[in-house]
Each structure stands twice: as C-alpha cells, then as structure tokens.
C-alpha positions as CSV (number, residue, x, y, z in Angstrom):
1,M,169.8,294.4,130.4
2,F,168.6,295.3,127.0
3,Y,168.5,299.1,127.8
4,T,172.0,299.0,129.3
5,S,173.4,297.3,126.2
6,L,171.6,299.9,124.0
7,A,173.0,302.8,125.9
8,I,176.5,301.4,125.6
9,A,176.1,300.9,121.9
10,I,174.9,304.6,121.5
11,L,177.9,305.7,123.5
12,L,180.2,303.9,121.2
13,L,178.6,305.4,118.1
14,V,178.8,308.9,119.5
15,S,182.5,308.3,120.5
16,L,183.2,307.0,117.0
17,A,181.7,310.2,115.4
18,I,183.8,312.4,117.7
19,F,187.2,310.7,117.6
20,W,187.3,309.1,114.2
21,P,187.9,312.3,112.2
22,I,191.0,313.0,114.3
23,K,194.1,312.2,112.3
24,S,196.2,311.6,115.3
25,T,197.4,308.0,115.7
26,L,197.5,308.4,119.4
27,A,193.9,309.5,119.6
28,R,192.8,306.7,117.5
29,T,194.8,304.2,119.6
30,G,193.2,305.7,122.7
31,Y,189.8,305.4,121.2
32,S,190.5,301.7,120.2
33,I,191.5,301.0,123.8
34,F,188.3,302.7,125.1
35,V,186.2,300.6,122.7
36,F,187.9,297.4,123.8
37,L,187.3,298.1,127.5
38,V,183.7,299.0,126.9
39,L,183.1,295.8,124.9
40,F,184.9,293.7,127.5
41,F,182.7,295.3,130.2
42,L,179.6,294.7,128.1
43,L,180.5,291.0,127.4
44,T,181.2,290.4,131.1
45,M,177.8,291.8,132.0
46,I,176.1,289.7,129.4
47,R,177.9,286.5,130.6
48,E,177.1,287.2,134.3
49,R,173.5,287.9,133.3
50,I,173.2,284.7,131.4
51,E,174.7,282.7,134.3
52,F,172.3,284.5,136.7
53,E,169.3,283.7,134.6
54,A,170.4,280.0,134.2
55,E,170.9,279.7,138.0
56,R,167.5,281.3,138.6
57,A,165.9,278.9,136.1
58,R,167.5,275.9,137.9
59,A,166.3,277.2,141.2
60,D,162.8,277.7,139.9
61,Q,162.8,274.1,138.5
62,A,164.1,272.8,141.9
63,R,161.3,274.7,143.8
64,K,158.7,273.5,141.3
65,I,159.8,269.8,141.7
66,L,159.8,270.1,145.5
67,R,156.3,271.6,145.4
68,I,155.1,268.7,143.2
69,A,156.9,266.2,145.4
70,E,155.2,267.5,148.5
71,A,151.8,267.6,146.9
72,T,151.9,264.2,145.3
73,L,153.5,262.1,148.1
74,P,150.3,261.6,150.0
75,F,148.6,260.1,146.9
76,L,151.5,257.9,146.0
77,R,151.3,256.1,149.4
78,Q,148.3,254.3,147.8
79,G,150.5,253.1,145.0
80,L,149.8,254.0,141.3
81,N,146.2,253.4,140.6
82,L,143.3,255.3,138.8
83,S,142.6,257.5,141.8
84,S,146.2,258.4,142.8
85,A,147.3,258.9,139.2
86,Q,144.5,261.4,138.5
87,K,145.6,263.5,141.5
88,I,149.2,263.4,140.4
89,A,148.3,264.5,136.9
90,E,146.2,267.4,138.3
91,V,149.1,268.6,140.6
92,M,151.6,268.5,137.7
93,L,149.3,270.3,135.3
94,H,148.9,273.2,137.8
95,E,152.7,273.6,138.0
96,M,153.7,273.0,134.4
97,R,153.5,275.0,131.1
98,A,151.9,271.9,129.5
99,I,148.2,272.2,128.6
100,A,147.6,268.5,129.6
101,V,149.2,265.8,131.6
102,S,148.6,262.1,131.4
103,V,149.8,259.0,133.3
104,T,149.7,255.5,131.8
105,D,150.6,252.0,132.8
106,R,151.9,249.6,130.1
107,K,148.4,249.1,128.6
108,R,146.0,251.9,129.4
109,I,145.5,255.5,130.4
110,L,145.4,255.8,134.2
111,A,144.8,259.5,134.4
112,F,144.3,262.6,132.1
113,A,144.1,266.2,133.2
114,G,143.8,269.4,131.1
115,M,142.7,270.2,127.6
116,G,141.4,267.2,125.6
117,S,140.0,265.5,128.6
118,D,136.6,265.3,126.8
119,H,138.0,262.5,124.6
120,H,141.2,261.4,126.4
121,Y,139.9,259.7,129.6
122,P,141.2,257.1,132.0
123,G,140.6,253.4,131.3
124,K,141.2,253.7,127.5
125,R,143.9,251.6,125.9
126,I,147.0,253.3,124.7
127,I,146.8,254.0,121.0
128,T,149.7,256.5,120.6
129,Q,152.6,254.9,118.7
130,A,155.0,257.3,120.4
131,T,153.9,256.1,123.8
132,K,154.4,252.5,122.8
133,E,157.9,253.3,121.6
134,A,158.7,255.0,124.9
135,L,157.5,251.9,126.8
136,A,159.6,249.6,124.5
137,S,162.8,251.7,124.4
138,G,162.7,253.1,128.0
139,T,163.9,256.5,126.7
140,I,162.2,260.0,126.6
141,T,160.3,260.4,123.4
142,L,159.5,263.8,121.9
143,V,156.4,264.3,119.7
144,R,156.3,267.4,117.6
145,S,153.2,267.1,115.5
146,Q,149.5,266.3,115.9
147,E,149.9,263.4,113.4
148,D,152.5,261.7,115.5
149,I,150.3,262.0,118.6
150,G,147.7,260.0,116.6
151,C,144.5,261.2,118.2
152,P,141.6,260.4,115.9
153,N,139.7,263.5,117.1
154,P,140.2,266.3,114.4
155,N,139.6,269.0,117.0
156,C,142.1,267.7,119.5
157,P,144.2,270.6,120.9
158,L,147.3,268.5,121.6
159,K,150.0,269.3,119.1
160,A,153.2,268.2,120.8
161,A,154.3,266.0,123.7
162,I,157.1,264.9,126.0
163,I,156.7,261.3,127.0
164,V,158.8,260.1,130.0
165,P,159.0,256.4,130.7
166,I,158.5,255.4,134.4
167,R,160.7,252.6,135.6
168,H,160.4,250.2,138.5
169,D,163.0,247.6,139.4
170,S,164.8,248.1,136.0
171,R,161.6,247.6,134.0
172,V,159.4,250.3,132.3
173,E,156.0,250.1,134.0
174,G,154.3,253.2,132.5
175,T,154.7,256.7,131.2
176,L,154.3,260.3,132.3
177,K,153.1,262.5,129.4
178,F,153.1,266.3,129.0
179,Y,151.2,267.8,126.1
180,Y,151.6,271.2,124.5
181,S,149.7,273.4,122.1
182,Q,152.8,274.1,119.9
183,P,155.9,272.1,119.1
184,D,158.2,275.1,119.8
185,Q,157.1,275.0,123.5
186,I,159.3,271.9,123.9
187,A,162.5,273.6,125.0
188,E,165.6,271.9,126.5
189,S,164.7,273.3,129.9
190,E,161.2,271.9,129.6
191,I,162.6,268.4,128.6
192,A,165.0,268.5,131.6
193,L,162.1,269.4,134.0
194,C,159.9,266.6,132.7
195,E,162.7,264.1,133.0
196,G,163.3,265.3,136.6
197,L,159.6,264.8,137.4
198,G,159.8,261.3,135.9
199,H,162.7,260.4,138.2
200,L,160.8,262.0,141.1
201,L,157.8,259.8,140.4
202,E,159.9,256.7,140.2
203,T,161.6,257.4,143.5
204,Q,158.3,258.2,145.3
205,L,156.7,255.0,143.9
206,E,159.7,253.0,145.1
207,L,159.5,254.5,148.6
208,S,155.7,254.0,148.8
209,Q,156.0,250.4,147.7
210,L,158.8,249.7,150.2
211,Q,156.5,251.2,152.9
212,R,153.6,249.0,151.8
213,L,155.8,245.9,151.7
214,E,157.1,246.6,155.1
215,T,153.6,246.9,156.4
216,L,152.6,243.7,154.7
217,A,155.6,241.9,156.0
218,C,154.8,243.0,159.5
219,Q,151.2,241.9,159.1
220,S,152.4,238.6,157.6
221,E,154.9,237.9,160.5
222,L,152.3,239.0,163.1
223,K,149.6,236.8,161.8
224,A,152.0,233.9,161.5
225,L,153.1,234.4,165.0
226,Q,149.5,234.7,166.2
227,S,148.8,231.3,164.6
228,Q,151.2,229.8,167.2
229,V,149.3,231.1,170.2
230,N,145.9,230.9,168.6
231,P,144.0,228.8,171.2
232,H,142.4,226.4,168.7
233,F,145.7,225.7,166.9
234,F,147.6,225.4,170.2
235,F,145.1,223.2,171.9
236,N,144.8,221.0,168.8
237,V,148.6,220.4,168.9
238,L,148.5,219.8,172.7
239,N,145.6,217.4,172.5
240,T,147.3,215.5,169.8
241,V,150.5,215.2,171.9
242,I,148.5,214.1,174.9
243,S,146.7,211.4,173.0
244,Y,150.0,209.9,171.9
245,C,151.9,210.2,175.2
246,R,150.8,206.8,176.4
247,S,150.1,205.0,173.2
248,D,153.1,206.2,171.2
249,P,155.6,208.3,173.1
250,L,158.0,208.5,170.1
251,E,155.2,210.0,168.0
252,A,154.4,212.5,170.7
253,R,158.1,213.5,170.8
254,K,158.1,213.9,167.0
255,I,155.0,216.2,167.1
256,L,156.7,218.4,169.7
257,L,159.8,218.6,167.5
258,D,157.7,219.5,164.5
259,F,155.9,222.2,166.5
260,S,159.3,223.5,167.7
261,N,160.6,223.7,164.1
262,F,157.4,225.4,162.9
263,F,157.6,228.0,165.7
264,R,161.4,228.6,165.2
265,A,161.0,229.0,161.4
266,T,158.2,231.5,161.9
267,I,160.6,233.7,163.9
268,E,163.6,233.3,161.7
269,H,161.8,233.7,158.3
270,G,159.9,236.8,159.6
271,E,163.2,238.7,159.5
272,E,163.9,237.9,155.8
273,S,162.4,239.4,152.6
274,L,163.3,236.3,150.6
275,I,164.2,232.7,151.6
276,T,165.0,229.6,149.5
277,L,162.1,227.5,148.4
278,D,163.7,224.6,150.2
279,A,163.4,226.5,153.5
280,E,159.8,227.4,152.7
281,L,159.1,223.7,152.0
282,N,160.7,222.7,155.3
283,Y,158.4,225.2,157.1
284,L,155.4,223.8,155.2
285,T,156.4,220.2,156.0
286,A,156.5,221.0,159.7
287,Y,152.9,222.4,159.5
288,L,151.7,219.4,157.4
289,E,153.1,217.0,159.9
290,L,151.3,218.7,162.8
291,E,148.0,218.5,160.9
292,K,148.7,214.9,159.8
293,A,149.3,213.9,163.4
294,R,145.8,215.3,164.1
295,F,144.0,213.8,161.1
296,G,145.9,210.6,160.7
297,D,145.5,208.8,157.4
298,R,142.7,211.1,156.3
299,L,145.3,213.6,155.3
300,Q,148.1,212.7,152.8
301,Y,150.5,214.9,151.0
302,S,153.3,214.8,148.4
303,I,156.0,217.4,147.8
304,S,157.3,216.8,144.2
305,V,159.6,219.7,143.8
306,S,162.8,219.4,141.8
307,R,166.3,220.1,143.3
308,R,166.7,223.0,140.9
309,A,163.5,224.6,142.1
310,R,164.4,224.2,145.7
311,A,167.1,226.8,145.2
312,W,164.7,229.5,144.0
313,H,164.3,232.5,146.2
314,V,160.7,233.2,147.3
315,P,159.0,235.4,149.9
316,P,158.4,233.6,153.2
317,F,155.0,232.3,154.3
318,I,153.5,232.0,150.8
319,L,152.7,228.2,150.7
320,Q,151.4,227.5,154.2
321,P,148.2,229.7,153.8
322,L,147.3,227.8,150.6
323,V,147.7,224.4,152.2
324,E,145.8,225.6,155.3
325,N,143.0,226.8,153.1
326,A,142.7,223.3,151.6
327,I,142.6,221.7,155.1
328,V,140.3,224.1,156.8
329,H,137.8,224.8,153.9
330,G,138.3,221.9,151.5
331,F,138.5,218.8,153.7
332,P,136.1,216.2,152.1
333,P,133.8,214.6,154.7
334,N,133.9,211.0,153.5
335,R,137.3,210.6,151.8
336,T,141.0,211.3,152.3
337,L,142.3,214.7,151.5
338,F,145.4,214.6,149.3
339,I,147.6,217.7,148.8
340,E,150.4,217.8,146.2
341,I,153.1,220.5,145.8
342,R,154.9,220.6,142.5
343,D,156.9,223.1,140.4
344,R,157.2,223.9,136.8
345,V,158.6,226.7,134.6
346,T,156.6,228.4,131.8
347,E,157.9,230.8,129.1
348,N,157.5,233.8,131.4
349,A,157.3,232.6,135.0
350,R,158.3,230.2,137.7
351,V,155.2,228.3,139.0
352,I,154.6,226.5,142.3
353,E,151.3,224.5,142.3
354,V,149.3,223.5,145.3
355,R,146.8,220.9,144.3
356,D,144.1,219.2,146.4
357,N,141.2,216.8,145.8
358,G,139.0,218.5,148.3
359,T,135.5,220.0,148.1
360,G,136.6,222.8,145.9
361,I,135.4,226.4,145.8
362,K,132.1,227.6,144.4
363,R,132.4,229.4,141.1
364,E,130.9,232.6,142.3
365,L,133.5,232.7,145.2
366,V,136.7,232.0,143.3
367,D,137.3,235.6,142.3
368,S,136.5,237.0,145.8
369,V,139.0,234.7,147.6
370,L,141.9,236.9,146.5
371,K,140.3,240.2,147.1
372,K,142.0,242.4,149.8
373,G,140.5,241.9,153.2
374,T,139.3,238.3,152.6
375,G,141.0,235.2,153.8
376,S,140.9,233.8,157.3
377,G,142.4,231.1,159.4
378,L,145.6,230.5,161.3
379,G,147.9,231.7,158.5
380,V,148.4,234.9,156.7
381,G,145.5,234.6,154.3
382,M,145.5,233.9,150.6
383,S,144.6,237.5,149.8
384,L,147.6,238.8,151.7
385,V,149.9,236.3,149.9
386,N,148.6,237.5,146.5
387,E,149.0,241.2,147.5
388,R,152.6,240.6,148.6
389,L,153.5,238.8,145.4
390,R,152.0,241.5,143.2
391,L,153.7,244.3,145.1
392,L,157.1,242.5,144.9
393,F,157.0,241.3,141.3
394,G,154.2,243.1,139.4
395,D,150.5,242.7,138.6
396,E,151.1,239.8,136.2
397,Y,152.4,237.7,139.0
398,G,150.6,236.4,142.2
399,L,148.1,233.7,142.7
400,R,145.8,232.0,140.1
401,I,143.0,229.7,141.3
402,E,141.2,227.0,139.3
403,S,138.5,225.2,141.2
404,R,135.2,223.4,140.8
405,P,132.9,222.1,143.6
406,S,133.8,218.4,144.4
407,D,136.7,218.4,142.0
408,G,139.3,220.0,144.1
409,T,141.4,223.2,143.7
410,V,144.6,224.1,142.0
411,V,146.4,227.3,143.3
412,Q,149.3,228.5,141.2
413,V,152.0,230.8,142.6
414,L,153.4,232.8,139.7
415,M,156.8,234.5,140.1
416,P,159.3,236.0,137.6
417,K,162.0,233.7,136.2
418,R,164.7,236.0,137.6
419,I,164.5,237.2,141.2
420,R,167.3,239.0,143.0
421,A,168.6,237.2,146.1
422,K,167.7,240.2,148.2
423,L,164.9,242.8,147.7
C-alpha cells in the first residue's frame, strides 16, 4: 500500500511539471480533473485498505478468543482455583502480546505466568491499588506506569497493565490482569481483546458452575431418594409401624402419613433449585416425626422459625442432613436428645441454626466434617450441603460448625440476605 501511494504521488508531481507551464486554461482544467480522479482513486484504495485491515484484526481477535476458549474450558470445569487459574494464565500468555498474565480472586493472587513470576506468585495477598479499584468499581482499569502498579521490587519488568474485573451473579469476584513492558503497548485493540477475554472467562465460569450444580443436585436427589429405600431406614419405619399397629393404630396411621409426606416431598423438591424455607421445614418435620416415633420421648425437637423467615428461598435438602447427623452421631446414651431449629439475620447474611445437646464432635474432627467426600448416613451428607451452598452463593457462605465433646453442636447455615426466587 505504501509503495502504491508513493508511485501515485510521483506520477502527480511529474504531471504537474509537464502540464503546469502550459498557459491554456483547458489544459489546466484537464489536469485538475486528472488530479481529482487520481486522488479520489487513492483515497478509495486507502479507505478499503483500512477497512480490510480492521476486518482482519477483528477476525484475528475472534480466532484468538476461540483458541483460548477451547484451551481453557477443560480447566474451568474444575471451577476457578489455584490449579485451574494457573493453566488459564499460561494459555492466555501464549496467545497475547502481554509479558505476564495474572488471575486473582477478591483477596489474593490465584495465578501468575510470565515475566516477574520470581516475585509475583500465587497465594500472595493483592497489594496493587489499581486492582483494588477494579474490584470495587467493576470497570476495566488501565495502569500506565510502574509506580501505579505498586510492585516493591525495583527490578520488576512490569510497566503497564490492563485489569479486567471478573463478575459472577452481578458481583465482582476477581480480576484478569495483563501486564506490558511499555505503556504505549496498551492500544484500543488490546483493551478490547482483554475485555472480550474477561467476558469469555465469566461465561465459561458460569457454565462450569451450572454443570457442577446440576451434578450436585442430581447427587443430592439421588442420595435423598436412596434414603427412602435404604434397608435400615425402611425397616426401622416398618418395625415402628408394626409395633404400633395393635397398641395404637392411630399412631401407626400417623407414621405412615409422615413417611408418605417425606417420600413425596423428596420427589417434588428434587425438581426445584430453590424452595421456601417453610417447605423445607415441613420436609424436616416429616423426617423428625418418623425418628421420634422410633425413639419416643428420648428425642425432642423445637422449630422456632419466624413467619418472615419461612418465606425465605433456600436450596432443598439442606436441613435434614444436619438433623440426621445429630441423631445418628450425637445421640447421648443416658439422656434425651433435644434439637432446636431457629433463624436470625446478621449484617451480611441470613442464618438458620441447628442446635443439639448431644455428644458433640471432637475438636480434631470439626474441620474435616465439611471436607468434600466426607459425610455419611441416609441423607445427602453435610459436606455436600456445604459444597452446594458455596457454589450457589460464594465461599463466604455455607456451613459453620461449633462443637465440643459432651456440650452439643451448633451448625449454622449461612446464606446471602438477597436470593433470587429462581437460580
């Protein structure tokens, strides 16, 4: 393109040298028309070339984003953690002009790849003021000086950065950062590409979380259904009914009705992502009545939940495993087990508490109870409940356990104060 324009410019100068000395008005007019046509042709070529280059740049960006999407999706199925974030950063570094790529959550660096990795490494707390501003504002932040990056290492090669906030469910959960060796490398096309990658990451995280939630929901429903046909649970219910058939037929009928309600609620709630707390408490009451029929006065319970709280939306099957844990693992040998359900609201969360006066949990076992893969019994397991809550609402929510041997256990279910009626 450059050489074509140069040749046309030389042609115009030569034509000017030949025709300009001619005194004829007609010749000069013809020359002016010639110059106009040549300039029009030249400008048309330049415009078409610019449009072609812009289209090619957009196509290159699209292909680059698709390659990154294809390469990162397998890692994002794990969710965003230290391992998957590092793989994502390495893939993006390979495709980008940036000299380093970093991924953070709201508090710490999850991954860092590229130049400067000798002193920028995963696990460190976020110290860059620009990153904190991006997390607070939810908008792309441009850093054009080493001072604004704020690295205390004087030999740090990072001189400029594009910081893209990563959103989930309308809240900024982290950042995607691209570092450069010079501020002039931050062009509009580079900013647009980084923004597109940020949206890509958000979409992939959303899809991977939905897939994990669907898997957990299926596991939850399956385990809850299995609890109905579990031989021990089933025979306990039958034996209890048989024992009351002659002595108290009305009580036997009531137990069968409770079992029917429990079974029906399991099927109905398994199809919902959220139900009202009132429906969850009805399901829990049916389970408690079945256990109370078995243990008699040795098991007592109280549900002290306000009318306002009963309208809250909660994931199904989150309370029964907690109560079951108290009955199966915490039943005191020589006294009555008392279980209490209550609600309260803190500054940042809605809380449902399950309290018992049972044998408690050993201090060294409290933390392991909520680890993935632990939990047993007829219900869905406390660890699964905790995992579902964290996936739905964020890591700051879930289960919190306070327990001491012989002093009972308090399990708190923490959920955000605002929950959409459907997820």
